Backbone bond lengths (Angstrom), bond angles and torsions (degrees), N, CA, C in turn:
res aa  C-N    CA-C-N  psi(-1)  N-CA   C-N-CA  omega(-1)  CA-C   N-CA-C  phi
1 M - - - 1.432 - - 1.539 113.21 -
2 S 1.295 115.83 -36.51 1.470 119.43 178.62 1.492 113.90 -65.93
3 S 1.348 118.00 -27.71 1.417 122.13 174.39 1.519 113.97 -64.91
4 A 1.372 115.70 -40.20 1.441 121.20 178.99 1.588 110.24 -66.64
5 V 1.293 115.35 -36.06 1.442 121.16 -177.84 1.581 108.44 -70.54
6 N 1.288 117.69 -39.72 1.446 121.14 179.56 1.486 113.97 -74.04
7 D 1.304 119.04 -9.93 1.459 121.47 -178.78 1.519 114.36 -77.99
8 F 1.324 118.51 -17.31 1.481 123.75 -179.23 1.521 115.52 -115.48
9 K 1.342 114.56 40.96 1.487 115.47 172.79 1.535 111.69 -85.02
10 T 1.330 113.77 117.73 1.472 118.84 -173.58 1.556 110.22 -72.10
11 E 1.307 118.68 -20.90 1.464 120.39 179.11 1.545 110.91 -72.50
12 D 1.339 115.95 -17.91 1.484 118.38 179.18 1.518 113.28 -82.86
13 L 1.362 117.99 -11.81 1.441 121.06 -176.36 1.512 109.63 -72.28
14 D 1.287 114.38 141.29 1.484 120.47 179.88 1.575 112.39 -76.95
15 S 1.285 115.85 163.64 1.515 118.11 174.61 1.479 110.09 -74.60
16 V 1.294 118.09 164.68 1.437 123.15 -177.83 1.560 108.82 -64.65
17 L 1.356 116.73 -36.44 1.475 118.98 175.55 1.473 113.92 -61.90
18 N 1.353 119.14 -37.24 1.467 120.89 176.42 1.500 111.19 -69.48
19 V 1.329 116.86 -32.33 1.470 118.65 176.83 1.502 111.38 -67.66
20 I 1.320 116.36 -45.05 1.457 120.86 -178.18 1.579 108.11 -68.85
21 G 1.249 118.27 -38.27 1.441 123.58 179.85 1.556 113.35 -75.01
22 L 1.264 116.79 -4.77 1.530 123.48 -177.91 1.488 109.46 55.55
23 S 1.328 119.38 39.61 1.426 125.66 -177.85 1.539 112.50 -131.61
24 P 1.364 115.47 74.88 1.487 116.06 -175.59 1.515 109.59 -72.62
25 N 1.358 114.66 158.21 1.441 120.22 178.26 1.508 112.91 -69.00
26 D 1.321 116.94 -32.43 1.440 120.74 -179.77 1.606 105.99 -144.77
27 P 1.336 115.41 165.32 1.481 117.64 -179.11 1.543 112.00 -58.25
28 L 1.313 114.47 148.14 1.488 119.96 176.92 1.523 109.01 -81.96
29 N 1.312 118.65 89.42 1.438 121.11 -178.41 1.504 113.80 -126.46
30 S 1.353 119.99 -3.01 1.430 122.06 175.36 1.567 107.40 -104.93
31 F 1.347 114.69 154.54 1.469 120.55 178.61 1.502 111.17 -55.16
32 G 1.318 117.95 -48.82 1.525 119.54 -178.51 1.509 114.88 -61.08
33 E 1.331 116.45 -40.20 1.464 116.94 178.64 1.549 113.59 -65.12
34 M 1.382 112.03 -42.56 1.519 117.26 -179.55 1.519 108.93 -67.35
35 W 1.313 118.34 -43.51 1.475 123.00 -177.15 1.512 108.20 -60.40
36 Y 1.359 115.23 -45.57 1.491 121.40 -172.60 1.542 108.34 -63.81
37 Q 1.306 116.29 -44.05 1.478 118.14 -175.59 1.531 110.14 -72.19
38 V 1.312 118.90 -43.06 1.481 118.04 -179.71 1.527 108.71 -66.37
39 F 1.358 118.82 -43.39 1.462 121.31 176.50 1.543 112.66 -56.82
40 L 1.347 119.48 -45.78 1.417 119.27 -179.15 1.502 112.99 -65.47
41 W 1.336 117.99 -37.08 1.466 119.36 175.52 1.550 112.02 -64.78
42 A 1.356 113.45 -39.48 1.487 114.44 175.68 1.519 112.54 -64.72
43 L 1.311 115.90 -39.55 1.473 119.14 179.18 1.579 111.94 -66.30
44 F 1.301 115.99 -46.39 1.462 118.44 -179.29 1.553 111.07 -64.64
45 S 1.285 116.52 -45.69 1.515 117.22 -179.86 1.491 113.12 -66.00
46 S 1.340 115.60 -35.10 1.500 117.11 175.92 1.472 111.55 -67.64
47 M 1.328 116.69 -41.57 1.480 119.02 179.40 1.492 108.62 -65.12
48 F 1.342 121.64 -39.35 1.440 123.87 178.67 1.509 112.47 -57.85
49 V 1.356 114.68 -50.97 1.453 120.92 177.70 1.495 112.61 -59.22
50 H 1.308 116.50 -45.95 1.505 120.64 -176.93 1.494 112.12 -73.80
51 I 1.324 120.47 -26.92 1.478 120.83 175.68 1.564 107.73 -69.06
52 I 1.295 117.44 -42.93 1.461 120.50 178.68 1.487 108.00 -62.40
53 A 1.317 120.66 -46.64 1.434 122.66 -177.95 1.556 110.97 -65.14
54 A 1.292 118.34 -34.84 1.445 122.65 179.25 1.482 109.49 -68.48
55 L 1.347 117.60 -41.04 1.458 120.53 179.87 1.549 111.18 -67.16
56 I 1.307 117.25 -37.82 1.477 121.76 176.44 1.526 110.03 -64.12
57 S 1.363 115.31 -47.32 1.464 118.43 -178.17 1.492 111.64 -68.53
58 F 1.321 117.88 -33.88 1.471 117.85 176.78 1.495 111.79 -68.32
59 C 1.337 117.86 -39.84 1.485 119.68 177.61 1.558 111.20 -62.89
60 R 1.304 115.45 -39.18 1.495 119.68 -178.83 1.495 113.33 -78.55
61 L 1.283 119.41 -28.08 1.480 121.76 -174.55 1.530 114.76 -114.77
62 R 1.310 119.01 14.92 1.413 122.05 -174.51 1.552 115.10 -62.15
63 K 1.319 115.67 -25.79 1.461 121.94 -178.50 1.522 112.77 -93.51
64 H 1.301 115.45 -11.60 1.469 119.79 -178.10 1.556 110.34 -77.60
65 K 1.280 115.11 137.77 1.473 121.55 -173.63 1.504 112.78 -61.15
66 I 1.315 117.98 -46.92 1.485 122.06 -179.55 1.566 111.00 -102.81
67 G 1.336 116.56 -32.82 1.438 122.25 -175.82 1.546 114.04 -59.71
68 R 1.346 117.06 -25.49 1.404 117.86 -176.94 1.518 114.09 -66.45
69 W 1.365 114.48 -10.16 1.525 117.06 -179.28 1.518 109.54 -96.52
70 I 1.314 120.41 -2.40 1.440 121.36 -179.80 1.508 111.21 -66.13
71 P 1.350 121.20 -36.51 1.494 118.09 176.81 1.558 114.46 -58.95
72 A 1.331 118.35 -29.16 1.423 118.50 173.17 1.527 112.94 -64.01
73 G 1.292 117.52 -38.84 1.461 120.83 175.37 1.528 111.31 -67.05
74 V 1.305 118.91 -36.79 1.413 124.40 179.35 1.560 108.91 -64.61
75 L 1.322 115.75 -47.40 1.466 120.42 176.92 1.538 112.28 -60.18
76 A 1.299 116.29 -43.61 1.455 123.76 179.26 1.522 110.23 -57.83
77 M 1.315 115.51 -44.79 1.483 118.04 -179.15 1.531 110.18 -73.84
78 G 1.261 121.89 -23.25 1.443 127.86 173.96 1.549 110.58 -60.89
79 V 1.309 115.96 -32.91 1.447 121.86 179.84 1.545 110.87 -97.40
80 L 1.288 121.19 -43.57 1.442 125.06 -176.77 1.553 110.91 -65.84
81 S 1.251 118.11 -41.28 1.461 121.09 -177.06 1.527 112.42 -59.15
82 P 1.409 119.79 -49.36 1.450 116.84 176.37 1.556 111.57 -69.97
83 L 1.312 117.21 -27.25 1.456 116.56 -179.51 1.526 115.84 -73.46
84 T 1.358 115.47 -13.01 1.427 120.00 175.64 1.482 111.01 -111.68
85 G 1.300 122.10 -71.51 1.460 122.81 178.85 1.567 114.13 -69.82
86 G 1.262 116.95 -34.60 1.450 121.23 -179.92 1.587 112.40 -63.50
87 V 1.314 115.91 -35.96 1.435 121.59 178.36 1.499 110.13 -65.12
88 V 1.332 117.47 -43.00 1.462 121.41 -178.59 1.552 110.92 -69.29
89 T 1.327 116.07 -49.92 1.465 118.02 -178.58 1.474 113.22 -65.93
90 S 1.302 120.49 -38.35 1.470 124.67 173.27 1.521 109.67 -59.36
91 A 1.271 118.12 -41.99 1.500 122.30 178.02 1.527 110.57 -64.43
92 A 1.322 116.52 -42.05 1.455 121.08 176.23 1.536 112.54 -59.86
93 V 1.302 118.72 -44.91 1.442 124.68 178.30 1.572 109.54 -64.23
94 A 1.333 116.38 -48.21 1.426 120.56 -179.17 1.550 111.77 -64.94
95 G 1.358 115.50 -34.72 1.457 121.30 179.61 1.537 109.98 -68.32
96 L 1.360 115.46 -36.90 1.440 119.10 179.82 1.520 112.78 -67.70
97 Y 1.333 115.12 -42.70 1.465 120.02 175.01 1.508 112.00 -64.54
98 R 1.308 116.94 -40.55 1.485 120.39 -176.73 1.548 109.43 -71.48
99 A 1.313 116.54 -37.13 1.466 119.84 -178.87 1.568 110.13 -68.75
100 A 1.338 114.04 -35.75 1.469 119.20 179.55 1.539 110.96 -82.06
101 D 1.401 116.64 -3.36 1.476 121.96 -178.42 1.552 112.18 58.00
102 F 1.356 116.30 40.53 1.451 123.50 175.98 1.510 108.47 -96.81
103 E 1.264 115.08 149.89 1.511 121.75 172.91 1.458 107.09 -98.19
104 M 1.341 115.69 125.12 1.486 119.93 -175.84 1.535 105.31 -88.48
105 M 1.360 112.67 136.17 1.495 119.90 173.27 1.523 104.38 -83.92
106 P 1.343 116.66 148.51 1.459 120.22 179.12 1.566 113.87 -59.73
107 F 1.316 115.78 -32.27 1.506 116.11 176.48 1.546 112.17 -67.56
108 Y 1.348 116.54 -27.64 1.464 119.12 176.72 1.509 109.36 -69.89
109 A 1.313 116.89 -39.08 1.540 121.21 176.01 1.486 107.57 -57.67
110 L 1.349 118.89 -43.57 1.496 121.37 178.78 1.496 109.22 -61.93
111 V 1.319 116.65 -45.50 1.477 117.15 -175.93 1.515 111.86 -64.73
112 W 1.355 117.24 -42.22 1.484 120.95 176.37 1.480 113.47 -64.28
113 G 1.339 118.30 -39.65 1.466 122.38 178.91 1.516 112.62 -67.22
114 V 1.278 114.41 -52.01 1.538 119.35 -179.36 1.520 109.57 -67.65
115 G 1.329 114.99 -36.45 1.481 119.73 173.74 1.503 114.61 -54.35
116 Q 1.297 117.81 -40.52 1.468 122.18 174.61 1.500 112.32 -58.13
117 S 1.291 114.95 -47.73 1.467 120.88 179.95 1.562 112.36 -64.23
118 I 1.304 114.30 -38.91 1.498 118.60 177.36 1.470 110.72 -64.49
119 I 1.353 118.82 -42.43 1.457 122.71 -176.33 1.540 108.23 -69.31
120 V 1.345 118.89 -39.95 1.459 121.64 176.85 1.524 111.17 -64.37
121 S 1.299 116.74 -42.71 1.475 119.03 179.02 1.555 110.84 -64.84
122 F 1.363 115.02 -40.98 1.415 116.69 178.23 1.506 114.12 -61.32
123 V 1.303 115.14 -44.79 1.519 122.10 178.76 1.537 109.19 -62.72
124 S 1.350 115.83 -37.28 1.471 119.63 179.84 1.489 114.68 -66.89
125 F 1.350 112.95 -39.72 1.486 118.50 -179.30 1.527 116.59 -81.89
126 T 1.306 115.49 -13.71 1.458 118.43 -179.55 1.503 111.15 -104.00
127 R 1.269 120.32 176.22 1.429 124.62 179.46 1.547 110.62 -102.41
128 I 1.314 117.81 27.77 1.472 121.54 -178.53 1.507 111.02 -65.34
129 L 1.355 117.92 -43.57 1.490 118.91 178.96 1.458 113.94 -64.38
130 A 1.332 118.37 -31.28 1.480 121.96 179.69 1.464 112.28 -67.48
131 T 1.317 119.00 -25.30 1.448 121.05 -179.13 1.546 114.80 -86.37
132 L 1.290 116.15 -8.37 1.478 120.02 -179.53 1.475 112.17 -77.26
């Protein structure tokens, strides 16, 4: 039981700059540390993709009466998507690593987080969901 309590110490979490720099203060071996890093990479990569999409849609729809508001929805989904589904999938990845008692490398957290955004983008651009 004490191991589960020690997994969620917020003072052990790295700063955002350490996450982006792939230089954690200590090894990623607790659930909270792994979840935090994977979640932040999923959030940042999703926001990056959605900011680019919003800029493109704003440039293309700036003269449209109603369409100029679509980029606001795109930006909102760039934040809401990782805050809902990204939290759950990041917890699943961190739980898997924690249950297997593996130490996660910071680069692996980047791969898992960016991989979530790539998969969501792939599913969004294809007709896979329409076939289900």
